[in-house]
C-alpha positions, 0 to 999 in steps of 0.5 A: 717682194720677198727676198729668199736667202741663199741656201748656203746661208740657211745651211750655215745658220743650221750648222751654227745652231745645231753644232757650233752653239752647243760647242761654244756653250760647253767650252764656256762652261769648262772655261768658267769652271777652270777660272773658278778653280783658279780663283778658289786656289788663289783664295785658299793660298791667301787664307793659308798665308793670313792664318799662318799662326793656326794653319801651319801648326795644324798641318804639323799636327795633322802629319804627326797624327797620320803617322802615330794613328795606327799605333794608337789604334793598336793600343786601343784594342787592349787599353782605354782610349785615354791611356793609349793617347798618353802612351802615344804622347810619351813615345813622341816625347821620347823621340823628341828627347832623342833628337834633342840629345843628338843635338846636345852630343853634336854641340859637345863634339863641336865645342872643343874644335870650335877655336881651331875651326874659327882660327883656320877660317879667320886665317883663310878670310885674312888671306882672301882679304889680302889677295883681294886688296892686292888686286884692287878689289874693294874690301870692307874693314872689320870693326869690333864695334859693329861686331858687338852690335851684330852679336847683340842683335843676333842674340836678341833674334835668337831669343825671339826665335826660341820663344816662337819655337816654344809657342809653336811646339805647345800649339802643335802638341795641343792640336795633336791631342785634340786630333787624336781624341776625335780621329775615331769620330771623323767617319761618323761626322762625314757620313752625317754631313754629306750624302752617302755616296759623297761621304763614302768617297771622302772617307775612302779618299782620306783613308787611302791618302793617309795610308800612302802618306804614312808609307811615304813618310816611313820610307823617307825616315828609314832611308834618311836614317840609313843615309845618316848612319852610312855618312857618319861611318864613311866620314869616320873611315876617311878621318873627316872631323865631326863625323857624327854631326855630318851624319845627323845633318844628312839624316835631316836633309834627306827629307828634302828630295834631291836638293837635300842630298846635294846640300848634305854632301857639301859641308863634310867635303869642304871640311875635309878639303880645308883640314885634310887636304885635296886628296881627302876632300876628293875622296869624301866627295866621291864617297858621299856622292856614290852613297847618295846615288845608291840610296836614291836610285836603288834602296828608296825605289825598292822600299817606296815602290811606284806609288809616288815619284816626286820629281826634283823640280816639283820638290824644289818648287814645293819647298819654295812655294810653301816657304813663301806661304808659311816661312821656314816651317812651310819649307820643312812641310813643303814636300809632305804637303805636296805629297798629300795634295797629289795623293788626295787629287789621285783619288778623284777622277776630276782632279787626277790630272793635277796629280799626274802633273805634280808627280808621277803616280801609278795608274788607277786599277779601276 
């Protein structure tokens, strides 16, 4: 005797075979792709950490090459390729010389005022120590022997840091020269290495990313320079000491969105508060805060446009993340690296979601 299956069960089986099973297979494929992407990302980050001595200088050289390549291409129209490379390197050396000169001028400005600042800080430290001891708080006593050992260790650490910076500089320059020598050949190599459609998309993506990244870094440099100049002028008008130094610090820190602007306001405000009184300190705080807000909300958006707006949260996360990957140089490169990743992801449909999550990018016109 045969037992016939109920119609409900038969229909359920058909439903599973026809609709549910293909849907589960599709979800399984998407899950597998997602997991593979996560694993690949983890492996890439681990590789970047493991290869820091070469990958980090290469990143520095890449960003510098992106900035100076249009100038080299313009030189190539009128002079030989090797001579254009020499001129570009001389220009970079001149910019580096200006930066070193600015640091030397800052040191010369600080040196005569250093004893006064140290004496005032020592008086403040002694007053704070006396106040803490009077209220029963535990305070460690100062020891000259410990101070001598600490100074020796700091001197040794400073020498090691200087040697590391020098070796990093030599490696970056070497990689930069090699990149600029072969930058004109990357299109031909890409076309030979990949199929025509893939190579065209890669070339267009790299070109578009380089152009937008170049604009981003140019606008950041322009607004940073404007911020530094106006900060120096404002501090000079208010009578705050070391006005040039605060302008230089504001110029450097302005490359870090939001967080750098906040940090740049603190040192001159504290100096004005300690050495010029409460009123001057409040005026300095208000003046610098208004300056930073005006440049950040009016000047920068007009120059940068809506090509890329990196949120303060993502900017901070990028600094912390790349600092964890590459140390202090990684923190310096954090924002440009994140910007480059966003712009590259924006060029492909499959990764455009990542670009939207990391930063507010303009919608594609296509």
